[in-house]
Structures are given as structure tokens and as C-alpha cells.
ZAFI-650735 format. One record per residue: x, y, z of N, C-alpha, C in turn; residue in one letter. Coordinates in steps of 0.02 Angstrom, whole numbers, padded with zeros to 5 digits, always signed. Atoms other than C-alpha are relative to their C-alpha. Layout:
XYZXYZXYZA ...
***
This chain:
-00049+00052-00015+04016+04540+06343+00061+00012-00044M -00061-00012+00038+04195+04560+06290+00017-00060-00043T -00020+00054+00046+04274+04459+06152+00037-00054+00038T -00036+00050-00040+04389+04374+06278-00048-00046+00037L +00049+00041-00036+04240+04314+06379-00036-00047-00048A +00034+00042+00050+04154+04249+06223+00046-00056-00023I -00046+00052+00023+04309+04157+06162+00013-00051+00055T -00009+00047-00056+04334+04082+06335-00059-00047+00005T +00060+00042-00004+04155+04019+06339-00004-00049-00058K +00000+00046+00057+04168+03947+06163+00053-00054+00008L -00053+00049-00011+04332+03863+06207-00022-00052+00052H +00026+00046-00051+04252+03787+06364-00053-00046-00030D +00052+00041+00032+04104+03728+06260+00031-00052-00047L -00034+00048+00042+04224+03646+06137+00030-00056+00042A -00030+00051-00044+04313+03556+06280-00055-00047+00026R +00056+00041-00024+04145+03495+06349-00025-00044-00056I +00023+00040+00057+04094+03437+06175+00047-00057-00014S -00049+00054+00010+04255+03338+06158-00010-00055+00052R +00011+00050-00054+04222+03254+06326-00063-00040-00014L +00063+00033+00017+04047+03212+06263+00003-00040-00065G -00008+00040+00061+04117+03129+06106-00023+00036-00063G +00021-00039+00059+04066+03268+05987+00060+00039-00027K -00061-00029+00025+04234+03299+05905-00010+00051-00055G +00011-00045+00057+04165+03381+05748-00026+00068+00025A +00026-00062-00029+04068+03509+05850+00056+00038+00036L -00056-00032-00036+04221+03542+05958+00049+00032-00049A -00046-00028+00050+04330+03569+05804-00029+00064-00030D +00033-00059+00027+04203+03692+05733+00002+00058+00050T -00003-00052-00052+04197+03786+05897+00071+00028+00007L -00069-00023-00004+04387+03794+05904+00017+00045-00059D -00010-00042+00059+04390+03864+05726-00034+00068+00010E +00036-00063-00012+04261+03995+05777+00039+00043+00049A -00040-00037-00049+04369+04045+05926+00060+00030-00035V -00059-00025+00035+04521+04062+05813-00018+00059-00045E +00020-00054+00044+04428+04169+05686-00023+00062+00039L +00022-00056-00042+04349+04276+05821+00059+00037+00030L -00060-00031-00028+04518+04307+05900+00038+00040-00053S -00033-00036+00054+04595+04355+05733-00038+00063-00019E +00042-00059+00016+04448+04472+05696+00009+00054+00052A -00010-00049-00054+04471+04555+05865+00066+00036-00008D -00066-00031+00010+04655+04585+05830-00003+00049-00059V +00005-00045+00058+04614+04659+05659-00037+00065+00017L +00039-00059-00017+04483+04775+05729+00039+00047+00045I -00038-00042-00047+04594+04837+05871+00063+00029-00032R -00063-00021+00031+04744+04857+05754-00011+00046-00062D +00013-00043+00059+04659+04971+05624+00044+00062+00005F -00045-00058-00003+04784+05107+05578-00038+00066+00007P +00030-00066-00010+04747+05285+05629+00054+00053-00005F -00045-00057+00006+04825+05455+05609-00019+00050+00055L +00013-00047-00054+04841+05571+05759+00023+00070-00022I -00017-00070+00017+04835+05758+05724+00026+00035+00062F -00032-00036-00056+04943+05870+05832-00048+00048+00034R +00047-00049-00028+04807+06001+05855-00069-00014-00028A +00066+00017+00027+04636+05923+05830-00047+00061+00002P +00047-00055+00005+04503+06045+05776+00027+00062-00033G -00029-00057+00034+04624+06168+05702+00030-00025-00065S -00029+00017+00065+04704+06173+05532+00064-00040+00010R -00058+00043-00006+04830+06033+05518+00029-00014-00069S -00034+00017+00063+04957+05998+05382+00029-00069+00008V -00026+00068+00000+04992+05817+05346+00050-00005-00056V -00053+00002+00049+05157+05798+05260+00006-00067-00033G -00011+00062+00038+05223+05665+05144+00020-00058+00045A -00022+00053-00045+05304+05569+05285-00059-00032+00036T +00057+00026-00037+05145+05552+05387-00048-00038-00046E +00048+00032+00044+05034+05512+05239+00030-00063-00031S -00032+00060+00027+05161+05389+05168+00000-00057+00051G +00000+00051-00053+05176+05299+05335-00070-00028+00010E +00068+00022-00009+04988+05294+05354-00022-00045-00058Y +00019+00040+00059+04965+05228+05177+00031-00070+00005A -00033+00065-00008+05091+05090+05213-00036-00042+00052Y +00034+00037-00053+05007+05040+05377-00070-00022-00021R +00067+00018+00025+04836+05043+05294+00005-00056-00050L -00010+00054+00049+04901+04935+05152+00015-00067+00034G -00015+00061-00038+04973+04808+05275-00061-00027+00035E +00060+00020-00034+04812+04806+05373-00050-00031-00049W +00045+00026+00052+04711+04780+05213+00022-00069-00023T -00026+00066+00021+04824+04635+05162-00018-00052+00053R +00018+00047-00053+04797+04552+05332-00075-00013+00002R +00073+00008+00002+04610+04583+05320-00021-00047-00056R +00017+00044+00057+04603+04502+05148+00018-00072+00014D -00018+00068-00018+04696+04349+05212-00050-00029+00050L +00051+00022-00048+04573+04339+05357-00065-00017-00035F +00063+00012+00035+04424+04352+05240+00005-00063-00043L -00010+00061+00039+04496+04213+05131-00006-00061+00044Q +00007+00056-00046+04506+04099+05283-00072-00015+00013K +00071+00010-00016+04322+04126+05318-00040-00031-00057G +00037+00027+00057+04270+04072+05143+00022-00070-00019T -00023+00069+00016+04368+03908+05139-00044-00050+00034K +00043+00054-00027+04248+03764+05162+00001-00058-00047K 
***
């Protein structure tokens, strides 16, 4: 099951819970949907480096490695912010 299908089902369950008068459960489900969506974006946005000739000797210059290091640092910062959200209770 894809993440989109799971988030849609959780969102529907939250709406049904609200209609049934279970606001706290609905709020928790909405938070779960938000965290799951953010996690999906983080996973899909992991930085990568494409080699021009895979399998053969490749030289990675300062520009490529510097750009990759920057993207990896930004991704790590976003991941840390995401992990901090999950521990707030």
C-alpha cells in the first residue's frame, strides 16, 4: 500500500472519528498523517550523487562533492527537525 493510500485512509478515519464525537482520536490521527507525509517527503528527497559512467573509474571533483555535502547537510537538518517533532509529547 502506498503512503498516499495510507494517509488518505487515516485522514478518512479521523473525519469519521470527529463525526462520532471522538475529537482526541481524530487529532491524533491527523498528527499521524502529518508526520507520515513529512517522513515520506524526507525519504524521497534523500540526496544522491549520479556518476557519469557507472561501473568505471569516476573522478568526483570539489564542486560535486561540495554540492553533495551541502545537500546532505540540509537534508540532515530537516531530518533532525522532523525527529524533534516526533519526540514532543
